[in-house]
N, C-alpha and C positions, 0 to 999 in steps of 0.2 A: 463524425470522428469518432466519436464514443462507441459509436455500433460498432464500427471497423474494430476498434481496440477490442471490444467484448468477443468479437467473431474471431480474432486472432488468438486470444487466451483460449476460448474453446477449442478453436482447432489444435493448439499446442497441448492443451492437458487433457482433452476427451472430456471435459466437462459440458454441460448443457448451457447455452448462452444464458439463462437466468442465472444458473451458477455462478458461472464466470462473471456476470455483472456484480451480485451481490459479494464475490470474492475481492473483486477490484475496488469495490466501495468500501470494503472492510480494510484493505491494504491502503489506500489511498487517505483515509481517515484516520488510521493509526499514524501514518507516517506524516501528516498533516500535524497532527498532535504533538510530535516530535520535534516539529520544526525543520522538517526535511526539505533541502533544496529540489530534491527531485520531485516530489509531492507539489511544490509550488511551479518548478516549471511545467508539469502535467498539468496543472491546473491554468496556466496560462495559454495553452496549446490546444487544450481539447474541451471545448463548449460542452457544458453539463456535468463534467467530471468533479468540481466541486460540488454541485448539488448532489450527485451521487455518493460522495464520501459524508457529505452533512446527512443525508437519510440514511446511509447505511449506520452513521454513526449512532443517531436517534432509535433505530432499530433495534440496537444491541446496547444501548444504553451507556455508550461512551461519555466520558465527561465533556463539558461545555463552556464551565467558568474558566475565569482568566487564571487564578490560584492553583485551581485542579491541573490546567494545562502547565504550569509552572512546575507545579509538582512532578509531573509525568516526566519531565525533562530533568530530574536528577537521575543518578544512578539507579537507585532503587525503582523509582517511579518507571523508568525506560524499561527495565527488567518486568515490570508488572504488565506494562502495555504490550510488551512482545509476548508474553505467556498469554493477555487476555486476547491479542489476535491471533493466536493459534487456536486457543479455545471457541473464538467465534467462526474462524474457518472450520473445525471439525463442526459446530452446531450446522453449519450451511450443507454439510455432506461430505467435506473435503478429507480424504485418508493422507498417509502420510506421503506417498507417491504424489497424488493433486497438489500438496501444499509445495513439495520440494518442485513440482514442474511449475506453479503460479509464477513465481518470482522471476524465473528464466525469461517465461511466456511474458511477462510485463516489460523487461529489460529489453527483451528484443525488438518488441514494438516500438518501445520508446527510441532506441537506438536507429531502427529503419527509418522511421517516420519523422523524427525530429533532432535526431544528433545526439540525444541525451544520453551518455555511456557512465560506467562505473558502478553499476550496482546488478545484482543477479541473486541475491539470496536478503533472507531477513534482516541481517545484521548492517549491511550496505545500505537498503531502502531506507533504514532509519536515519543511520548515518549522525554525524554531530550536529546539533543545530546550527542553521546558519553558514554550512560550509559550501562552498562550492562543489558541484557535482561531483568534478574529476578528484577532489581530495576527500570524496565520502570513503570510509575504511568502516569495516564490520566492528561493531561493538560487541559481537554474540560469540 
């Protein structure tokens, strides 16, 4: 299923499968650090997604400590995570158009394959911690 997810992103964004995989890992890692209900649901349904997120998090130097993750869920921390996510995606070679296409590609796959709806851009993906996916709203 993870391969299908990556292939979908590649087809929707014109990124290579390798870059699509890295981008998905970066986004899922950041979303998990924010306590995203969307990330939790994807981890439950896609084998290997949590490992990909952890691997990309280690590669980009994402925080792993409990205290650091709690700080990341404060308003200032949420902003810092969003900015770092964009920088990490840019380091992988994504430009504005590719980043703009990435979130709808993730959203459309999650909706069609799992019925997970309610996000389509960065703010929706991170949402409020521990909120139901249907209640996720933009913070950006």
